C-alpha positions in Angstrom: 0.0 0.0 0.0 1.4 3.4 -1.0 -0.4 5.6 1.6 -0.4 8.6 -0.7 -4.1 9.6 -0.2 -4.1 13.2 1.0 -7.0 12.5 3.4 -4.6 10.4 5.4 -2.5 13.4 6.4 -3.0 16.5 8.6 -1.9 19.9 7.4 1.2 21.0 9.2 0.2 24.6 9.7 -3.3 23.8 10.9 -1.9 21.1 13.2 0.2 23.7 14.9 -2.8 25.9 15.4 -4.6 23.0 17.0 -1.6 22.7 19.3 -1.8 26.4 20.3 -5.5 25.9 20.9 -4.6 23.2 23.4 -2.3 25.8 25.1 -5.2 28.3 25.1 -7.5 25.6 26.7 -5.2 25.6 29.7 -6.2 29.2 30.3 -9.9 28.6 29.5 -10.3 25.8 32.1 -10.9 27.3 35.5 -9.9 24.0 37.2 -6.7 23.5 35.3 -4.3 26.0 37.0 -4.2 28.7 39.7 -5.3 32.1 38.5 -1.9 33.7 37.6 -0.9 30.5 35.8 -4.0 30.7 33.7 -2.9 34.3 32.8 0.5 32.8 31.9 -1.1 30.5 29.4 -2.8 33.5 27.7 0.6 35.1 27.4 2.2 31.9 26.0 -0.6 31.4 23.5 -0.2 35.0 22.3 3.6 34.8 22.0 3.4 31.5 20.3 1.0 33.0 17.7 3.3 36.0 17.1 6.2 33.6 16.3 3.9 31.5 14.1 3.1 34.5 12.0 6.7 35.7 11.9 8.0 32.3 10.6 5.3 30.0 9.2 2.6 32.4 7.9 5.4 34.6 6.4 6.7 31.6 4.5 3.2 30.7 3.1 2.7 34.4 2.2 5.9 34.3 0.2 4.6 31.2 -1.7 1.3 32.8 -2.3 2.8 36.0 -3.7 5.2 34.0 -5.9 2.2 32.3 -7.5 3.1 28.9 -6.1 0.1 26.6 -6.5 1.7 23.3 -5.3 -0.4 21.3 -2.9 1.0 20.0 0.4 0.8 16.3 1.2 -2.6 16.8 2.7 -3.8 18.6 -0.4 -3.7 22.3 0.5 -2.5 25.2 -1.7 -0.9 28.2 -0.1 -4.0 30.3 -0.6 -6.2 27.6 1.0 -3.9 27.4 4.0 -3.9 31.2 4.5 -7.7 31.2 4.3 -8.0 28.4 6.9 -5.4 30.0 9.1 -7.2 33.3 9.2 -10.5 31.6 10.1 -9.0 29.6 12.9 -6.9 32.5 14.3 -9.9 34.9 14.4 -11.9 32.3 16.4 -9.0 31.7 18.8 -8.4 35.4 19.4 -12.1 35.8 20.2 -11.9 32.9 22.7 -8.7 34.4 24.2 -10.2 37.8 24.7 -13.5 36.5 26.2 -11.4 34.4 28.6 -9.2 37.3 29.6 -11.7 40.2 29.9 -14.8 38.3 31.0 -13.2 35.6 33.2 -9.6 36.4 34.3 -9.8 40.1 34.8 -12.9 39.9 37.1 -11.3 37.0 38.9 -8.1 39.0 39.4 -10.1 41.9 40.7 -11.7 39.7 43.4 -8.1 38.8 44.4 -7.0 42.4 44.7 -5.4 42.8 41.3 -7.0 45.5 39.2 -6.6 47.0 35.7 -7.5 50.7 35.6 -8.3 53.1 32.8 -6.9 56.7 33.0 -10.2 58.2 31.9 -12.1 56.6 34.8 -9.8 58.1 37.5 -10.3 61.2 39.6 -8.8 64.4 38.5 -6.3 64.3 41.3 -5.0 60.9 40.3 -5.0 61.8 36.6 -2.8 64.7 37.5 -0.5 62.4 39.5 -0.2 60.1 36.4 0.5 63.1 34.2 3.4 64.1 36.4 4.7 60.5 36.3 4.3 60.4 32.6 6.3 63.6 32.2 9.1 62.3 34.4 9.4 58.7 33.4 7.8 58.2 29.9 7.9 61.4 28.0 11.7 61.5 27.6 11.8 58.2 25.7 8.9 59.0 23.3 9.5 60.2 19.7 6.4 61.5 17.8 6.8 61.1 14.1 4.7 63.1 11.6 3.6 61.8 8.2 2.9 64.4 5.5 4.5 65.8 2.3 7.6 66.8 4.3 7.9 63.7 6.4 8.1 60.2 5.0 6.1 57.4 6.4 8.0 56.2 9.5 9.7 52.9 9.8 8.0 50.6 12.3 9.9 47.6 13.7 8.6 44.0 14.2 6.2 43.5 17.1 6.0 47.3 17.6 3.0 48.7 19.4 2.0 52.1 18.1 -0.6 54.9 18.3 -1.9 56.3 15.1 -2.8 59.9 15.9 -5.3 62.0 13.9 -4.4 65.7 14.2 -6.8 68.4 13.0 -5.3 71.4 11.2 -7.8 74.2 11.8 -6.2 76.4 9.2 -6.2 74.0 6.3 -8.9 71.7 7.6 -6.7 68.8 6.4 -6.5 65.8 8.7 -2.9 65.0 9.5 -1.4 61.8 10.8 1.4 61.1 13.4 2.7 58.0 15.0 4.0 57.4 18.5 5.6 54.1 19.3 4.8 52.5 22.7 8.4 51.9 23.9 9.3 48.3 24.5 12.1 49.2 26.9 9.4 50.2 29.5 7.1 47.8 31.3 3.9 47.4 29.3 1.9 47.2 32.6 2.5 50.2 34.8 2.1 49.3 38.4 0.7 52.5 39.8 0.8 51.6 43.5 4.3 53.2 43.9 3.5 56.4 41.9 3.2 59.5 44.1 -0.5 60.2 44.6 -1.4 56.5 44.3 -0.1 55.3 47.7 -3.3 53.5 48.7 -2.9 51.3 51.7 -5.7 48.9 50.9 -3.4 46.1 49.6 -4.8 46.2 46.1 -2.3 45.9 43.2 -3.3 48.3 40.4 -2.1 48.4 36.8 -2.5 50.7 33.8 -1.6 49.8 30.3 1.3 51.9 29.1 -0.4 52.8 25.9 -3.4 54.1 27.8 -1.2 56.4 29.9 0.5 57.7 26.7 -2.7 58.2 24.9 -4.1 60.3 27.7 -1.1 62.5 27.8 -0.5 63.1 24.1 -1.1 66.8 24.6 2.4 67.0 26.2 3.9 65.5 23.0 1.8 67.8 20.7 1.4 71.1 22.5 -1.0 73.6 21.1 -2.2 71.0 18.5 -5.8 69.6 18.5 -5.7 65.9 18.6 -8.9 64.4 17.2 -8.4 60.7 18.0 -5.7 58.1 18.6 -5.9 54.4 17.5 -3.7 51.5 18.7 -2.1 49.2 16.2 0.5 46.6 16.2 2.4 44.9 13.4 4.2 41.6 12.9 6.9 41.2 10.3 8.6 38.3 8.5 11.4 37.4 10.9 13.0 34.5 9.1 16.6 35.5 8.2 17.9 33.8 5.1 21.6 33.5 4.7 23.5 32.9 1.5 26.4 31.2 3.2 28.5 30.8 0.1 28.6 34.6 0.0 28.9 35.1 3.7 32.6 35.4 4.3 32.0 36.4 7.9 29.0 34.5 9.3 29.1 36.5 12.5 28.6 39.8 10.7 26.0 38.3 8.4 23.9 37.1 11.3 24.1 40.5 13.0 22.9 42.1 9.8 20.1 39.6 9.6 19.0 40.4 13.1 18.8 44.1 12.2 17.0 43.5 9.0 14.5 41.2 10.8 12.9 44.3 12.4 11.9 45.6 8.9 10.9 42.4 7.1 7.6 42.3 5.2 4.5 42.9 7.4 2.5 39.7 7.6 -0.1 40.8 10.2 -1.5 44.2 11.2 -3.5 44.2 14.4 -5.9 47.2 14.8 -8.8 48.1 17.1 -12.3 47.9 15.7 -12.8 51.6 16.3 -10.1 52.6 13.8 -11.7 54.6 11.0 -11.4 53.4 7.4 -9.2 56.3 6.2 -6.5 55.5 8.9 -6.8 51.8 8.3 -6.3 52.3 4.6 -3.4 54.7 5.2 -1.6 52.0 7.3 -2.4 49.2 4.8 -1.1 51.2 1.9 2.1 52.4 3.5 2.9 49.1 5.2 2.1 47.0 2.1 -0.6 45.0 3.9 -3.5 43.2 2.2 -6.9 42.9 3.8 -6.4 39.3 4.6 -3.5 40.3 6.9 -5.5 42.8 8.9 -6.9 41.6 12.3 -9.4 43.6 14.3 -8.9 42.9 17.9 -10.8 44.4 20.9 -8.9 45.5 23.9 -5.1 45.5 24.4 -3.0 44.3 21.6 0.0 41.9 22.1 -1.1 40.0 25.2 2.2 38.2 25.4 3.2 41.0 27.8 0.8 39.6 30.4 3.8 37.4 31.5 4.7 40.5 33.6 1.9 39.6 36.0 3.9 36.5 37.1 6.2 38.9 39.1 3.4 39.4 41.6 4.3 37.8 44.9 1.0 35.9 45.5 1.9 32.2 46.0 -1.7 31.2 46.4 -2.3 32.3 42.8 0.6 30.3 41.4 1.7 26.7 41.1 3.1 25.2 44.3 6.9 25.4 44.3 8.8 22.1 44.1 12.3 21.0 45.1 14.3 19.4 42.3 16.1 16.2 42.9 19.9 15.9 42.5 20.5 12.1 42.2 24.2 12.4 41.4 24.9 14.6 44.4 23.2 12.0 46.6 25.6 9.2 45.5 28.6 8.4 47.7 31.2 9.4 45.2 33.9 12.1 45.6 33.0 13.9 42.4 30.8 13.8 39.3 33.4 12.1 37.2 33.6 9.2 39.7 29.8 8.9 39.7 29.7 8.7 35.9 32.6 6.3 35.7 30.8 4.0 38.2 27.6 3.8 36.0 25.7 5.7 33.4 23.6 8.5 34.9 20.2 9.7 33.7 18.5 12.9 34.7 14.9 13.8 33.9 14.6 17.6 34.0 12.9 19.6 35.6 12.1 16.9 38.1 15.8 16.3 38.4 17.9 19.4 38.8 19.9 20.8 35.8 22.7 21.7 38.2 24.7 18.5 37.6 25.0 19.5 34.0 26.4 22.9 35.1 28.7 21.1 37.6 30.0 18.8 35.0 31.4 21.7 33.0 32.4 23.7 36.1 34.4 20.8 37.6 36.0 20.1 34.3 37.1 23.8 34.1 39.0 23.6 37.4 40.1 19.9 37.4 43.9 19.8 36.6 43.5 16.4 35.0 41.0 17.6 32.4 42.7 18.3 29.1 39.9 19.4 26.8 36.2 20.2 26.6 34.2 20.1 23.4 30.6 21.3 23.4 27.7 22.3 21.2 25.7 25.4 22.1 22.3 26.1 20.6 20.2 28.2 23.1 22.2 29.1 26.2 20.4 32.2 27.5 21.6 35.6 28.5 23.4 34.8 31.7 25.0 31.4 31.1 27.0 29.7 33.9 28.0 27.0 31.3 29.6 29.5 29.0 31.3 31.2 31.9 32.7 27.8 33.0 34.0 27.2 29.4 35.7 30.6 29.5 37.3 29.7 32.8 38.5 26.5 31.3 40.0 28.3 28.3 41.7 30.8 30.5 43.2 27.9 32.6 44.9 26.7 29.4 42.6 23.8 28.6 41.7 23.0 25.0 38.1 24.3 24.6 36.3 23.8 21.3 32.7 25.1 21.1 30.3 24.8 18.2 28.0 27.9 18.6 24.9 27.8 16.4 24.5 31.4 15.3 21.3 30.6 13.5 19.3 29.5 16.5 16.2 31.5 15.7 15.6 34.4 18.1 18.6 33.5 20.2 21.2 34.8 17.7 21.9 37.9 19.7 22.9 36.0 22.8 24.9 33.5 20.8 26.9 36.2 19.1 27.8 37.8 22.4 28.9 34.4 23.9 30.8 33.4 20.7 32.9 36.6 20.9 33.4 36.2 24.6 34.7 32.7 24.1 37.0 33.7 21.3 38.4 36.5 23.4 39.7 34.1 26.0 41.2 31.7 23.5 38.5 29.1 23.0 38.2 27.6 19.6 34.8 28.6 18.3 33.2 27.1 15.2 29.9 27.9 13.6 28.9 24.6 12.1 28.5 23.2 8.6 27.3 25.3 5.6 23.6 24.9 5.0 23.0 22.9 8.3 21.9 24.2 11.7 23.7 22.3 14.5 20.9 21.3 16.9 22.6 18.4 18.6 23.3 18.6 22.4 26.7 17.1 23.1 29.6 17.6 25.5 32.9 15.6 25.4 35.4 16.0 28.2 38.9 14.3 28.0 40.5 13.6 31.3 43.9 12.1 32.2 43.5 9.2 34.7 46.4 6.9 35.7 48.4 7.9 32.7 45.5 7.0 30.4 42.9 9.2 28.7 39.3 8.8 29.7 36.4 10.4 27.8 33.2 11.6 29.6 30.0 12.4 27.7 26.9 14.4 28.4 24.2 13.8 25.8 20.9 15.6 26.1 17.5 16.2 24.5 17.4 19.9 25.5 19.5 23.0 25.4 22.4 23.9 27.8 20.2 26.5 29.5 19.5 26.2 33.3 16.4 28.5 32.9 14.7 26.2 30.5 15.9 23.3 32.6 13.3 24.4 35.2 10.5 24.6 32.7 11.1 22.0 29.9 11.0 18.2 30.3 14.3 16.9 29.0 16.7 14.0 29.5 20.4 14.2 30.3 22.6 11.1 30.0 26.1 11.0 31.3 28.3 8.1 30.2 31.8 6.9 29.5 30.8 4.4 26.8 33.7 4.1 24.4 31.6 3.4 21.3 29.6 6.5 21.9 32.7 8.5 22.8 34.3 7.5 19.5 31.2 8.6 17.5 30.9 11.9 19.3 34.6 12.6 18.8 34.2 11.9 15.0 31.2 14.2 14.9 33.0 17.0 16.5 35.9 16.6 14.0 33.3 16.8 11.2 31.8 20.0 12.7 35.0 21.8 13.4 37.3 20.5 10.7 37.3 19.0 7.3 36.3 15.5 8.2 33.7 13.9 6.0 33.1 11.0 8.3 29.7 9.3 7.5 29.9 6.0 9.4 28.8 6.1 13.0 28.9 3.0 15.2 26.0 3.7 17.5 25.0 7.3 17.2 22.2 8.4 14.8 23.3 11.6 13.1 21.2 13.8 10.8 21.4 14.3 8.0 23.4 11.1 7.5 21.4 8.2 9.0 18.6 9.2 11.3 15.7 8.7 9.0 17.1 5.5 7.6 17.7 3.9 11.0 14.4 5.0 12.4 12.5 3.5 9.5 14.6 0.3 9.7 13.6 -0.1 13.3 9.9 0.6 12.5 10.1 -2.1 9.8 11.8 -4.5 12.2 8.9 -4.1 14.5 6.6 -5.0 11.6 8.7 -8.1 11.0 8.4 -9.1 14.7 4.7 -8.6 14.5 4.4 -10.8 11.4 6.4 -13.5 13.3 5.2 -13.3 16.9 2.6 -10.5 17.1 5.0 -8.7 19.4 5.6 -5.5 17.5 5.6 -2.4 19.9 6.7 1.2 19.3 6.5 4.2 21.6 7.7 7.6 20.3 7.8 10.8 22.1 8.6 14.0 20.3 7.6 17.6 19.7 6.5 17.2 16.1 5.9 14.4 13.5 5.9 15.7 10.0 8.2 13.6 7.8 6.1 11.8 5.2 8.4 8.8 4.7 8.4 8.0 8.4 4.6 8.4 8.6 4.2 6.0 5.8 6.5 3.5 7.6 4.3 3.9 10.7 1.2 3.3 8.7 2.7 0.2 7.2 3.7 -1.1 10.6 0.2 -0.5 11.9 -1.2 -2.6 9.0 1.1 -5.4 10.2 -0.4 -5.2 13.7 2.3 -3.3 15.5 1.0 -1.4 18.5 2.2 2.2 18.2 1.8 4.9 20.8 2.9 8.5 19.8 3.3 11.2 22.4 3.5 14.4 20.3 3.2 17.8 22.0 2.8 19.9 18.9 2.4 19.2 15.2 1.3 15.7 14.1 0.6 15.1 10.4 -0.3 11.5 10.9 -3.9 10.5 11.5 -4.5 7.7 13.9 -7.4 5.3 14.0 -8.1 5.1 10.2 -9.6 1.7 9.5 -7.1 -0.7 7.8 -4.5 2.1 7.8 -3.7 3.4 11.3 -6.1 1.6 13.6 -3.2 0.4 15.7 -1.8 3.9 16.3 -2.7 6.1 19.2 -1.7 9.8 19.3 -1.8 11.9 22.5 -0.5 15.4 23.3 0.3 16.5 26.9 -0.1 20.2 27.8 0.7 21.1 31.4 2.7 23.0 33.8 6.0 22.0 32.0 6.7 22.1 28.3 7.1 18.5 27.1 10.3 18.8 25.2 12.1 15.4 25.5 12.4 13.1 22.6 12.4 9.3 23.2 12.1 6.5 20.7 11.4 3.0 22.1 11.3 -0.2 20.1 10.5 -3.6 21.7 12.6 -5.6 19.3 11.3 -9.0 20.3 12.3 -8.4 23.9 15.8 -7.0 23.1 14.6 -3.5 23.8 16.2 -0.5 22.1 15.8 3.1 23.2 17.1 6.3 21.6 17.0 9.7 23.2 18.1 13.0 21.6 17.5 16.3 19.9 15.7 15.2 16.8 12.0 15.5 16.0 10.7 13.6 13.0 10.5 16.5 10.7 12.2 17.1 7.3 14.2 20.0 8.8 15.6 17.8 11.6 16.3 14.8 9.4 17.7 16.6 6.3 18.7 20.2 7.2 20.2 20.0 10.7 23.0 18.3 12.5 21.0 16.3 15.0 21.8 13.3 17.2 19.8 10.4 18.7 21.9 8.4 21.1 21.2 4.8 22.2 20.7 3.9 25.9 22.6 0.7 26.8 21.9 0.5 30.5 18.9 -1.8 31.0 17.8 -0.1 34.2 17.8 3.3 32.5 15.8 1.8 29.6 13.3 0.5 32.2 13.1 3.9 33.8 12.4 5.7 30.5 9.9 3.1 29.5 8.1 3.6 32.9 8.1 7.3 32.2 6.5 6.8 28.8 3.9 4.4 30.2 3.0 7.0 32.9 2.6 9.7 30.3 0.4 7.4 28.2 -1.8 6.8 31.2 -2.4 10.5 31.7 -6.1 11.5 31.7 -5.8 15.0 33.1 -3.4 16.8 30.9 -3.5 14.6 27.8 -5.4 15.2 24.6 -6.1 12.3 22.2 -6.4 12.7 18.4 -9.1 10.8 16.5 -9.2 9.8 12.8 -10.6 13.2 11.8 -7.5 14.9 13.4 -9.7 16.3 16.2 -8.2 16.4 19.7 -10.3 15.9 22.8 -9.5 15.6 26.5 -9.2 12.0 27.7 -12.0 10.9 30.0 -11.0 10.6 33.7 -14.2 9.3 35.3 -12.1 6.8 37.3 -8.7 7.4 38.9 -7.2 10.8 37.7 -3.7 10.5 36.4 -1.7 13.8 36.0 1.7 12.5 34.7 3.6 15.8 35.4 2.2 16.0 39.0 3.1 12.3 39.6 6.6 12.8 38.3 7.1 15.5 40.9 6.2 13.0 43.6 7.8 9.9 42.1 11.4 10.4 43.0 11.6 7.6 45.6 10.2 5.1 43.0 12.9 6.2 40.5 15.6 5.7 43.1 14.3 2.1 43.7 14.5 1.3 40.0 18.1 2.5 39.8 19.1 0.4 42.7 17.7 -2.8 41.3 
C-alpha cells in the first residue's frame, strides 16, 4: 500500500494551530491551574501565535505572492492554507479575549489585582499620572509626523503604536502622526508606587502603558488639536535567510540579519475595531498590507506582555513550588566524574535538577586532570553559567572547542555575544557546517586518569540552559561508553574540521542516517509482528511531519504493530483510520511544564532499544540540521524511561487524544485521575528504587 491519499494526512500549519488551541485551553479551564498560571497561558498562547506568523505564515505568504500553487501532502494550496489559518486565528483570538476580559480580569479583581483606565480616575489621580508620565515616559517617546515633508516612519517588528489624527484648523486637512509605545518600559505600569497612588488597601493596580501615553498626548503635541488616537501593532517576516556561500564572515551576516528582521515584510496588522477606514487604509497602503493580513482585535494588543503579572508575589495564585532532585549529588562518590565512571547516569529535568550538567562543566574547568572540553551550544540564555565555565577552562589553558549555532532563531543575539566572549579568552569557536543548523546537544570531556585518557560524555535532549531546565521536560545522559565517545569525537571533528566522516557506530546523526535507521527499526517491529505478534513502538517528540516516516508507521500499523505516539505539537499522521492506522494512538500532553524530551522506544522482540536525543521527526531535523539520537545501553535506564513513557500514556488529566478526523479531545478521567507531570514530581523515591535494582 502506498499511503499517498491526501486524506490520510494533517496539514502541518493547521496542526500547529490546534496545538496552540490546546495551550489556550489551559487558560480557559478554571480548574486547570491557579489564577496567575492561567494568565501565563494566555501570554504563552499569544507569544506562540506571534512567532507562528513571523515564521510559518510569512513563508506561506511568500509562496502565495510568488504564485506557487503546489499542494501539500494533505492537499492544500498556499491560498487555501492562508484562508483556513485566518478563520482559525480569528476564532482563537475571540476565545482568548473572552477568557481574559470576561473571566480572568474579574477573577483577578476579586483577588485584589485591578486594571485601571486613566479616563475613569479622579482628576487628582490623573494629575499624578500626568506628572509621572512627564518624568518617566515622556523622555523616551518620539512622535513622528507623516505628510509631504515627512516620509512614512519605519516601524519595527512587534512594535505597538498609536496612530494619531491631528486636526489642522487652518487648512482643515486631517494630519497623521505616529507614536511608538516603547518596549524598553514595562507594558503594565504598576501604579501603587506612583506618588499620589499610595493607597494602603493592599490592592495591586495596573494601567496599560499605551493608555497612559494616549491620555497625555497633549504633552507631546502642545497647542495642537488631537482628534483621536488608535492603537495598532504589526508583525513582520522574521525568518533570516543567509546565503552562506557569499557570507565570508558569518558572525557579521547574522548581526545584519537580526537588524533586517525588524523591517521584514509585514505579515499581520492588528488594529482596534474603532479605527476609522481612512486611517486603516493609510496604514495598509504604506505598510504594504493586504486585507487578509488585517486583524481587528478588541482590547489590548499583544497580550504576550501579560507574563509580567507573574512577578506578583502571590503564592496562592501560582503553582506550588517544588524541590528538584539531584540524584548524582546523593551518591557516595567524591565527584561527578567518579559517579559517571561507576555507571551511566540519567537525569529527567525539571524533576531532576539541571545543576549536575552545570557542575559537569564547572568541575572540568577547574580539574587539573581535564585536558579538553568540546561542546555544542544552541540556546544558552543571556546569563549562562555554562559558557562562563567554558571561558574559565580556556583561561586555565585547557583545550576548549565550542560549536556555537548562530542561526538558533531568536537567540542569535545571545549566541553572538557568547561566541565573541569565548573567542576573546582563547577558546576555539566554530559555527557549524554550511547549510545545516547544529541542533545536537553534546559535550565531550577528555581527562587524564592513571596515565591514560578517559572520555566523559553528556548527551541531552534539551539546550544547555539552566532556565529552560526548570520549565522543559528533557533527558540528560552521562556516560563513559567508548563506542559513543568514538562517535561523538568523530562528529566534533566533522563539525569543526574538514572530516567527511559518515559512518557512526551507535550514534544516529542527521542528515546522515537518522531517518534511515528510524524507518529500519519501525520495519523491524513490523517483522516481529508478522512472526510473533509482538511489535511495539513508543515515540515521544515535539512534532511528527516527515512523510516517509509516517508511511512507515502506517505500514507497521497494518502489520499489527501497537504504536503509541506522544507528540506535543504538530502531528501530520492521522490515527485510527480503519485498515491504515487503527493500531496507532496519538496523544498530546499540555501542562505545567513544556514537554520537550524526545524518546524512541522499540520492543525488538524483547531486546529493547531506546534512543534519546535532539531530533524530532521532521524534514528539517532529518535533512537540514545536525541532530543526534543516542542509544541507551543500561537496561535499568531503559526500564526507567519506558516507565516514564507508560505513565505519560496513562495521563487522563493533561493529555489530549487525536481521532481519525484529526480532532483532539480531552481524555475521560471518570475513574482514577492521572496527571503525569504531577506524579513525576512525587515519584522520586520510586525512581531511586528502580536505579538500585
